C-alpha positions in Angstrom: -10.0 -2.0 -5.4 -13.1 -1.5 -7.4 -12.7 -0.5 -10.9 -9.0 0.3 -10.8 -6.3 -1.5 -12.7 -4.0 -3.5 -10.5 -0.5 -3.9 -11.5 0.8 -6.3 -8.9 -0.4 -8.0 -5.7 2.6 -8.7 -3.4 2.2 -10.3 0.1 5.2 -10.3 2.4 5.5 -12.7 5.4 8.7 -14.2 7.0 9.0 -17.8 5.9 8.9 -19.1 9.5 5.3 -17.9 9.9 2.7 -20.1 8.4 0.3 -18.9 5.7 -3.3 -20.2 5.6 -3.8 -22.6 2.7 -7.2 -20.8 1.9 -5.3 -17.4 1.6 -2.6 -18.9 -0.6 -5.1 -20.5 -2.9 -7.0 -17.3 -3.1 -4.0 -15.1 -3.6 -2.8 -17.4 -6.5 -6.3 -17.2 -8.1 -6.1 -13.4 -8.3 -2.5 -13.4 -9.7 -0.7 -12.4 -6.4 2.8 -13.2 -5.5 3.8 -14.4 -2.1 7.3 -13.3 -0.9 8.7 -15.0 2.1 12.1 -13.8 3.2 13.9 -15.4 6.0 13.8 -12.4 8.1 12.2 -8.9 8.3 9.6 -8.9 5.5 9.1 -5.1 6.1 12.5 -4.4 4.7 11.7 -6.4 1.5 8.3 -4.6 1.2 10.0 -1.3 1.5 12.7 -2.1 -1.1 10.1 -3.3 -3.6 7.8 -0.3 -3.0 10.8 2.1 -3.5 11.9 0.3 -6.7 8.3 0.5 -8.2 7.4 4.0 -6.9 8.2 5.8 -10.1 6.2 3.4 -12.3 2.9 3.5 -10.2 0.3 6.1 -9.4 -0.9 4.5 -6.2 0.5 2.0 -3.7 -1.9 0.4 -1.3 -0.2 -0.5 1.9 -2.0 -3.0 3.9 -0.6 -2.5 7.4 -0.8 0.2 10.1 2.5 0.3 11.7 4.0 3.8 12.2 7.4 2.4 11.1 6.1 2.6 7.6 5.9 6.5 7.9 9.3 7.1 6.2 8.3 4.8 3.4 5.0 6.7 2.9 6.9 10.0 2.9 9.4 8.7 0.4 6.8 7.3 -2.0 4.9 10.5 -1.8 8.0 12.5 -2.6 8.3 10.4 -5.8 4.7 11.4 -6.8 3.0 8.2 -5.7 -0.3 8.3 -3.9 -0.3 6.1 -0.8 -3.4 4.4 0.6 -3.2 2.7 3.9 -5.6 -0.2 4.5 -5.5 -1.6 8.1 -7.5 -2.5 11.1 -8.2 0.5 13.1 -7.0 -0.9 16.4 -3.6 -1.6 15.0 -3.2 1.5 12.8 -1.0 4.4 14.0 -2.8 7.7 13.9 0.4 9.4 12.5 0.2 6.9 9.5 -3.4 7.8 8.8 -2.7 11.4 8.8 0.1 11.2 6.2 -1.5 8.7 3.9 -3.4 10.1 0.9 -6.4 7.8 1.9 -7.1 5.5 4.7 -9.5 2.5 4.6 -10.3 1.1 7.9 -10.6 -2.7 7.5 -13.0 -4.9 9.4 -14.3 -8.5 9.4 -15.7 -7.8 5.9 -12.2 -7.9 4.5 -11.5 -11.4 5.9 -11.6 -14.4 3.5 -15.0 -16.2 3.5 -16.9 -13.0 4.5 -19.3 -11.1 2.3 -17.6 -8.4 0.2 -20.6 -6.0 -0.1 -21.0 -3.0 1.9 -17.3 -2.2 2.3 -16.6 0.5 4.7 -16.0 4.0 3.2 -12.7 5.7 3.6 -12.2 7.6 6.8 -10.2 10.2 5.1 -11.9 11.9 2.0 -10.3 11.2 -1.3 -8.6 14.0 -3.1 -10.7 15.4 -6.1 -11.7 12.4 -8.3 -10.4 12.1 -11.8 -12.8 13.9 -14.3 -12.3 11.3 -17.0 -12.7 8.2 -14.6 -9.3 6.8 -15.7 -8.1 4.0 -13.5 -6.0 5.3 -10.7 -3.4 2.6 -10.6 -1.5 2.4 -13.9 2.0 2.1 -15.2 4.0 5.4 -15.5 6.5 6.2 -18.2 9.9 5.0 -17.4 12.2 7.5 -15.6 15.8 7.7 -16.8 17.5 8.4 -13.4 15.8 8.7 -10.0 16.8 11.6 -7.8 19.8 10.4 -5.6 18.9 12.3 -2.5 15.6 11.7 -1.0 14.3 13.0 2.3 13.5 9.8 4.2 12.8 11.5 7.6 9.6 13.2 6.6 8.4 16.7 6.0 10.8 19.5 7.2 10.0 21.2 10.5 8.8 24.7 9.7 10.4 26.2 12.8 
């Protein structure tokens, strides 16, 4: 995440699936929080992302399932930029197209591998901030969120 300020690291995995002790130790060291619901971790991820969307500038979604598309559309409708980081072979093209940025992951992202020479984003970033402020930072509190959000994606122009 380079020079950006990270607010939270959350990792979701159903409690019936094992987590590597090395990963768990690493995640604790960086201040991450592991969430292990009994079923469907994706739903918990979506609820947390929606809850935090108005307080964050950027959400990094590590996963490439096209089922995340409605979540990405919603987050973007709330003013959040959404980066998708995922392995190319398991990333839906449609998710890459709607994300603000896509980072194709490879073996360099795995624990125990060197961290230098990370791959560049496949999709060019929007114009960089002129004052080099961190991209991820808290937003001001919003009194009341919009009650009706378009969760189905952009409107069909026809």
